[in-house]
N, C-alpha and C positions, 0 to 999 in steps of 0.2 A: 521259509526262505525260497525265493523264486528260483527256478532252474536256470543254470548257466547255459547260454546258447541263444538260438534264434528267438526264443520266446521273450527274451529281454530286449530285443531290438524295438526301438520306437521311431527311428528315422533312418532312412537310407539316403545318403548324400552322394551323388555321383559327380565327381569332378571331371568334366569333359575337357580335355586339353587338345591342342592342335599344333601342327607345324614341326613337331619333333617325334622321333620314333622311340620305341622301347630300347632297342640296343644302343641308340645314341644317348639316351638319357639315363637309363637304369641298367643297361647290359653289364656295366662294370661291377655291379653288386655280386655277380656270380664269381668274380675273380678275387673277392675279399677273403683272406685266410685268417683263421684264428686257431691257435694251438695246433698248427699243422693240418687243419681241415678247413673246408669251405664254411664260412660263417653263415651263409644263406644258401644251403644246398638245394632248397626247393625253388629257387629263382632260376628259371631257364634263360640265362642271359648269354654273355659271350664266353668263349673258351680262350680267346686271345689268339687263336690260330686262323680266324676268318680272314679271307682276302678276296680281292676282285682284280681282274686284269685291267690295266689302263689301255689306251688306244695303241700303244706300242707292244702290248702283250705282256708287259712287266706286271708281276703279281704284287699288289699293294696290300699290306696287312692293315688290320684295324689298329688305330693309335689313340692313346688317351690324351689327346691334345685339342679337344674341341674348345672353341671360343664362344663367348656369349653373343658377340655381334661381329659382323664384318668378315667372317671366315668364308661364307658362301655369298659372294657378290651377286650371283644369279640364283634365283629360286630353282631347286630341283624340279624336274618335270613330274607332275602328278596327274596328268591326263591319262586316259586309258592306254594309248599307244606307248607312252613313256614308261608306265608301270609294267606293261607287257615286256618291254625291253629289259627292265630291271629284274623281273622275275625269271624270264626265260633266256636272258643273255643274248638275244638277237636271233634265236632259232625261229624259223618261219612257222606260222600256225599249221597245225596238222596233228594227226594221231601219233602218239608216242614221244612227243617232245617232253623234255624234262625241265621242271622248275628248279634250276640250279642256282638261282640267286646270284648270278655272275654278271649282271648287266648294269650295276649301279654307277660305276665310273663311266662306262660307255654312255649311259643315259645322260649323266651330268655334263659330259663333254659336248653334248648337242645343244647346251644352253648358253653357248658363247664363251665357254671357259677354255683355257689352254690345258695342255697335258698336266702340268704341275698343279694348277688350280683344281682340276677335276678330281685329283686324289684326295682333296679335303673332305669329300663325301664319306670317307672311311673313318672319320674322327669320332670319338665318343668322349663323354665326360666321366672322369673318375668320381666315385661317390662323394669324396670330400669336397668337391667343387659345387655340389648340389645338396647342401645339408637339409633343406626343407623337404624337397621331393624325396630324398633318401629316407628321411624319417617317416614320411607318409607311407612309403612303400614297405618299410620293414615293420612298422607298427600296426598297419591296417592290412588291406588285401590288394593284390594286383593280379592280373590275369595273364598267365603264360600263353594261352591259346586264343586270345581275343584279337581278331583281325577285321579289317574293313570288309563290309559285305560286298562291295564292288571294288575291284582293283583299279580305282580311278579317283576322280576329284571330290571336292567338298560337298556340293549341294546334294547329289544323289546319295551320298553316304549319310548326310544329316537326315535326309528323309527316312533312311533305314533306321536310324537311331530313334526317331520319333514315331514312326508308323510300322516298322518291321518290313518295309518294302520301299523301293525307289520308284514304283509305278512304271517300270520299264525304262527309266532314264539312266544314262551312264555318263552324262556330261555336266557342264556348269550352267546350262540354261535355266532361267527361272521358269517355274511351271506352277499352274494351278491344279490342284488335285480334284479330279472329277469323280473318282471312285468312291463309293460309300464305305470307306474304311476310316475308322476313328483313330486318332493318335492315342498313345498310351495314357496321356493326361486326361483326355476326354473319357476314356474307359474308366480311369480311376474315379473321376468325378461322378460319372453315371452310377458307379458302384458305391457311392457315398464314402469314398476315401478322399484324401487330399493330395494334391500334386502341384508343383510350381516349377517354372523355369526361371532361375535368377540369371540376369545378364549384367555384364560390366559396362558395355557401351553398345552403340548401334551395331558396330561391326561384329560383336560377339553375341548378338541377341537372336540369332537364328531367323532373321527376317527373310532369308531367302526362301524359307518354306512358308509362303504367305498364308496358307490356310490356318496355320497356328494362331495368327493374329486375330482371328475372329473371336477368340476367347479372352481377350484382354479385359480387365486386369486380373481375371480370375486365375489364370495359370501363368501370368508373367509377373516378375518382380525384379527390381534393380539390385545391384550388388549392395548398395547402402541398406536396402530393405532386408537383404540376407543377413547383414551384420546385426541389424536391429532385431530380426526374428530370432537369431541365435541368442542374443543377450536377454531377450524377454521370454525365451523358451516358447516361442510361438511358431516354430518351423512347422510346415505341413506334417501332421502326425495324428495317429489314432492309437488306441491301446490294443494290446493282445492280437486278435486276428486281423486287425486292419494294418494297412501298409501305406507309408507316405514315401513318395519318390521326389527328390529334389535334384534337378540338374543344374549345375553351375558351370557356365561355359567360359570360365576364365581362370588362369593360373593364379591370379591375385588372391583367390580364396584359399589357396593351399596353406599359407602361413597362418591365416586366421583359424582355420580348422585345427591346426596343431595347438593353437593357444586355447581353444575353447572346448575341445573334445577329448573323450577318453577312448583309447584304443579298443577296438572290438577284438578281444582276445580269442574269441571262438573262430575268427576269420583270419588268423595269422598264417595260414598256409600260403606263403608268399607266392602267389601266381602273378603273371605280369600284365602290363598294359598292352603292349604290342610294339612292333618295330617298323623300321625303314631307316636308312641313314638320313635323317633330317628331311624327309620328303614332306613338303608343306601340305597342310590341310586335308590329308586323307590317307593315301595308301598305308595300310597298317600291315606290316609284314616284317620279316627280319632278313638281314643280309648274311650270306655265308652260311646259312643253316637250312636244314630241311624245312620247307614250308609247312606250316601247321594250320589246318582248316577245321 
């Protein structure tokens, strides 16, 4: 009988999602009670006491009233200065300032919202409103301490996900990588393992990191190919000491994963994805809590 644990793993599928934070999407799991105790005690989500001041100084608590669409008419600021305001609450740069996570409403108020609308940034989803994502989080593994490498926007953080560095970039400008640093996928292929990025459409296909495109179609596949590879048991994989990494950049894959996969029982230490009250495309942090790095 094979040993239970990592030796049994044949595929690692990373579902990379954007535009929503951990506390916004999964933070409510830590508030679920069962028989007088927390049902998911290892998930470091919300306490229910988190709050942020609005532009009048009124403290606004988190509320389980997030909507699927239309609640945030303006995108929250996820550029470097905006995230700095969210994390440090407006304290000027300098030694000794505290990351108090008290600037989320202040930041959103700079995006063209009035005082009442800016408070919507403190909304989160109760678990029952997100049954698929909740099932994934409780049956598989999530990361309590996984945050964006740069407190800033999408492209530089995507570069970090693929290369382990942003090559000095902290903005949304497209760039060509001149450094002789290989992506994780190129390293896997060179080591005779398999790896592939499955994408849903052009917007989700990581095309901003243009250097990755030189390896098509070896490391790129469409979402329909992902479905087909799952059904035919041909996902990137090798046996025993080999490792296959698949990154799926779209939430649409989540439901299919539930339908076709068996929970990894050895990884059920529910750790989390990350947070921000709905900051789009990047800053991964949590509001109202001590920052975790």
